[in-house]
C-alpha angles and dihedrals in degrees: 000000000000121000091246093054091046091051092050092050094050095045108044119196117274088236090067094053119091114193110229092225093055097089138132089259091054092051092050092047091050092050090050091051091051091049092047092051090050092049092049092050090048091051089051091052090047090054090050088052089051089050092054090048090050092050091049091050092048092049092049093049094045090051091054096042089055093054121098118257112284119225107218107218142119091298097052102038090089093060123102095261092171090069090049097068112155093019112134113251139190122203134174126204147091129292123238104214094178089073097039117132136187131236108221132229103023121155131210120181090341092308121123120235146121140260119243112230109194133179113240115201104220114233115251094013140081091233133095133199128206114243125201096217095184146254131334127178121269094243090059090049092050092050089068091220111105096157094110087069093055120123105203126199128019116338137182113223124200119195146109131282114254130187121246114252118235092177132025121262091236135021129000102277114137139182125245108243109230114242128211108293095019119122113255116271107240100187124050135183096221141003102273095161096184091055094044092049091053088078093051121083100216135062117284127177104261107199102045145031134191122252103208118226098172138341145182112266093017114151115259095244112005138085091032110212114248114253118245106221111186122178104196095175121112090247125213097305098107091049091049091049091052090049093053093046089048092051090048092050093049092051095042094048099035099049095063089051089052091052091048091055091048091052091054094049 
């Protein structure tokens, strides 16, 4: 055997060598790792987006909380009240209890009940605004007679501006919108003011309502004003983002080392 032939026999061509780690299973695993890294990075970016949204919300709320109390009257009705959510407000007028509705499934000290949402005809104007007057027990709601909670005559309501809800905070439950000729819907799942006002035959502010905090003539105990719970912290979003980016880095850096060790084995 000639030296050249011996050399060729002892050093086969690289094309004839198949690495034992280069298998279908390895290819699938690598693709899954790449996808997992991409998903983790995307989740980290999503958490950073949530953080920016939270900061924007906090800034908007802080700006409104720091504003002086707005008197809602003929001079202020033309303002962009929707952008003033959480600003304190004062309004004078008379309630219309014939068109009062309830917001279902509200809890107070672990008791089930509802909120009473009542149109208030604003003094000196032809407009009305819905007022969340507060909580009453479920048994009073089921009785169908809410008249003992009425506040007759002219009242002064103090509260904060809240935005109308077009969709619920949680879940997918929705309210049937009354059509012409239908009886008015007296109990609603959420404060969709535009939908509620469709069954009332006078003008009501569409985009906002007032969440009462106190008011002249309010009953001593009921309705109990709804609590305004605002968390103006930045929440856990930054921490979650760092976690996802860390997981992605560990996988992206560690997997090549794993492959390198397999190649040497």
